C-alpha positions as a printed NumPy array, in Angstrom:
array([[  0.046,  -0.02 ,   0.008],
       [  1.17 ,   3.524,  -0.93 ],
       [  1.573,   5.592,   2.096],
       [  1.858,   9.511,   2.188],
       [  2.798,  11.98 ,   5.037],
       [ -0.008,  14.497,   5.64 ],
       [  0.495,  17.634,   7.769],
       [ -2.445,  17.995,  10.443],
       [ -1.788,  21.058,  12.461],
       [  1.371,  22.675,  12.745],
       [  5.058,  21.305,  13.349],
       [  6.576,  17.996,  12.524],
       [  4.926,  16.19 ,  15.473],
       [  1.713,  16.55 ,  13.743],
       [  2.79 ,  14.363,  10.815],
       [  0.43 ,  11.325,  10.228],
       [  1.207,   8.474,   7.966],
       [ -1.859,   7.192,   6.15 ],
       [ -2.837,   5.149,   2.972],
       [ -4.266,   8.316,   1.612],
       [ -6.421,   6.997,  -1.193],
       [ -8.098,   4.135,   0.481],
       [ -8.805,   6.255,   3.408],
       [-10.165,   9.124,   1.377],
       [-12.471,   6.541,  -0.542],
       [-13.813,   5.156,   2.711],
       [-14.022,   8.297,   4.604],
       [-15.018,  10.898,   2.221],
       [-16.091,   9.72 ,  -1.124],
       [-18.47 ,   6.523,  -0.223],
       [-20.261,   8.616,   2.571],
       [-20.639,  11.571,   0.223],
       [-21.886,   9.279,  -2.647],
       [-24.317,   7.636,  -0.15 ],
       [-25.794,  10.927,   0.653],
       [-26.616,  11.299,  -2.927],
       [-28.004,   8.023,  -2.846],
       [-30.239,   8.775,   0.049],
       [-31.424,  12.239,  -1.594],
       [-31.254,  11.294,  -5.508],
       [-33.138,  14.431,  -6.526],
       [-30.426,  16.697,  -4.898],
       [-28.31 ,  18.533,  -7.39 ],
       [-26.19 ,  19.692,  -4.449],
       [-25.423,  16.213,  -3.336],
       [-24.631,  15.176,  -6.737],
       [-22.314,  17.979,  -7.183],
       [-20.558,  17.317,  -3.751],
       [-20.256,  13.598,  -4.79 ],
       [-18.425,  14.482,  -8.036],
       [-16.09 ,  16.864,  -6.211],
       [-15.223,  14.265,  -3.742],
       [-14.64 ,  11.681,  -6.694],
       [-12.542,  13.916,  -8.742],
       [-10.278,  15.007,  -5.758],
       [ -9.267,  11.474,  -5.126],
       [ -6.469,  12.171,  -7.632],
       [ -4.976,  14.705,  -5.158],
       [ -4.662,  11.998,  -2.445],
       [ -2.471,   9.886,  -4.935],
       [ -0.216,  12.666,  -6.128],
       [  0.551,  14.756,  -3.139],
       [  2.761,  16.583,  -2.548],
       [  3.131,  16.693,  -6.355],
       [  0.492,  18.42 ,  -8.708],
       [ -2.256,  16.062,  -9.921],
       [ -2.217,  17.157, -13.654],
       [ -0.622,  14.185, -15.396],
       [ -2.463,  11.58 , -13.356],
       [ -5.72 ,  13.422, -13.69 ],
       [ -5.27 ,  13.335, -17.641],
       [ -4.345,   9.639, -17.365],
       [ -7.439,   8.782, -15.421],
       [ -9.74 ,  10.874, -17.705],
       [ -8.372,   8.755, -20.685],
       [ -8.711,   5.427, -18.804],
       [-12.444,   6.162, -17.484],
       [-15.097,   8.029, -19.272],
       [-17.044,   8.287, -16.075],
       [-14.076,   9.633, -14.163],
       [-13.856,  12.198, -16.861],
       [-17.555,  13.209, -16.712],
       [-17.346,  13.414, -12.983],
       [-14.06 ,  15.513, -13.324],
       [-16.154,  17.779, -15.771],
       [-18.711,  18.461, -13.5  ],
       [-16.832,  19.231, -10.348],
       [-14.569,  21.521, -12.287],
       [-17.3  ,  23.385, -13.974],
       [-18.816,  24.025, -10.325],
       [-15.573,  25.217,  -8.979],
       [-14.244,  27.116, -11.808],
       [-17.461,  27.934, -13.618],
       [-15.979,  26.531, -16.883],
       [-14.558,  22.995, -17.218],
       [-11.408,  22.317, -19.097],
       [-13.459,  20.603, -21.62 ],
       [-15.422,  23.506, -22.548],
       [-12.105,  25.635, -23.148],
       [-10.695,  23.195, -25.415],
       [-10.816,  24.121, -29.283],
       [-13.415,  21.825, -31.472],
       [-13.499,  21.145, -34.974],
       [-16.584,  22.543, -36.996],
       [-19.247,  19.929, -37.276],
       [-18.149,  18.033, -34.191],
       [-20.132,  17.972, -30.963],
       [-18.508,  18.683, -27.458],
       [-18.72 ,  16.114, -24.823],
       [-19.522,  19.11 , -22.563],
       [-22.661,  19.802, -24.624],
       [-23.837,  16.296, -23.702],
       [-22.96 ,  16.65 , -20.134],
       [-24.247,  20.211, -19.367],
       [-27.008,  20.775, -21.923],
       [-27.555,  24.364, -22.335],
       [-26.7  ,  24.92 , -18.654],
       [-29.707,  27.286, -18.117],
       [-31.543,  25.542, -15.603],
       [-31.107,  27.674, -12.688],
       [-27.529,  27.526, -11.369],
       [-26.968,  23.84 , -11.978],
       [-24.335,  22.56 , -14.531],
       [-26.239,  19.576, -15.369],
       [-30.033,  19.03 , -15.72 ],
       [-31.892,  17.764, -12.627],
       [-35.129,  17.329, -14.441],
       [-34.164,  16.304, -17.914],
       [-36.919,  18.493, -19.327],
       [-35.758,  20.429, -22.68 ],
       [-32.367,  21.747, -21.544],
       [-30.38 ,  18.586, -22.293],
       [-27.51 ,  17.368, -20.309],
       [-27.08 ,  14.491, -17.819],
       [-29.935,  13.959, -15.451],
       [-29.414,  13.092, -11.858],
       [-30.558,   9.463, -12.316],
       [-27.978,   8.804, -14.9  ],
       [-25.256,  10.708, -13.09 ],
       [-25.817,   8.53 , -10.043],
       [-24.557,   5.672, -12.289],
       [-21.706,   7.46 , -13.649],
       [-20.4  ,   8.397, -10.238],
       [-20.834,   5.062,  -8.906],
       [-18.666,   3.668, -11.948],
       [-16.167,   6.444, -11.272],
       [-15.918,   5.351,  -7.76 ],
       [-15.461,   1.735,  -9.021],
       [-12.48 ,   2.738, -11.354],
       [-10.934,   4.453,  -8.301],
       [-10.753,   1.546,  -5.917],
       [ -8.095,  -0.446,  -7.42 ],
       [ -5.871,   2.502,  -7.682],
       [ -5.909,   2.73 ,  -3.854],
       [ -4.486,  -0.683,  -3.428],
       [ -1.433,  -0.077,  -5.398],
       [  1.884,  -1.02 ,  -3.678],
       [  4.404,   1.834,  -3.256],
       [  6.391,   2.857,  -6.133],
       [  3.827,   1.372,  -8.588],
       [  2.082,   3.658, -11.126],
       [ -1.484,   4.33 ,  -9.614],
       [ -2.91 ,   5.013, -13.272]])
């Protein structure tokens, strides 16, 4: 199991070693997803579940930046990519996928994920009526599969590539 030192508080005496990804999945991702499962019509809980899943990459790469591993995971898991898009749209207003140039005549993945983006302040469509985008029912299964994608990455041994 890979272990990372994480600072809690101030000073070197506050250093704790944990298996960061497995613990993060157990203590943060899964309970946040269960909250959404118990309230499947809550766009807020869906968003929080996406953010929790997306930030799993930070637990694997700390103290390095997560950019390269995030790109690798987005290529390996379509579900992780969608969850990452939603989390970053909420955090930064526009996801990286929406910033990328697109060839004329091609359809953006972000258009399928977010639709018109006009339904209140939601980046996806909680009612699936007219605006397009992923409805919360389908997003539930996308988040679930993204979490399944993450679990094997939390059991990698030290020094192995978690991608």
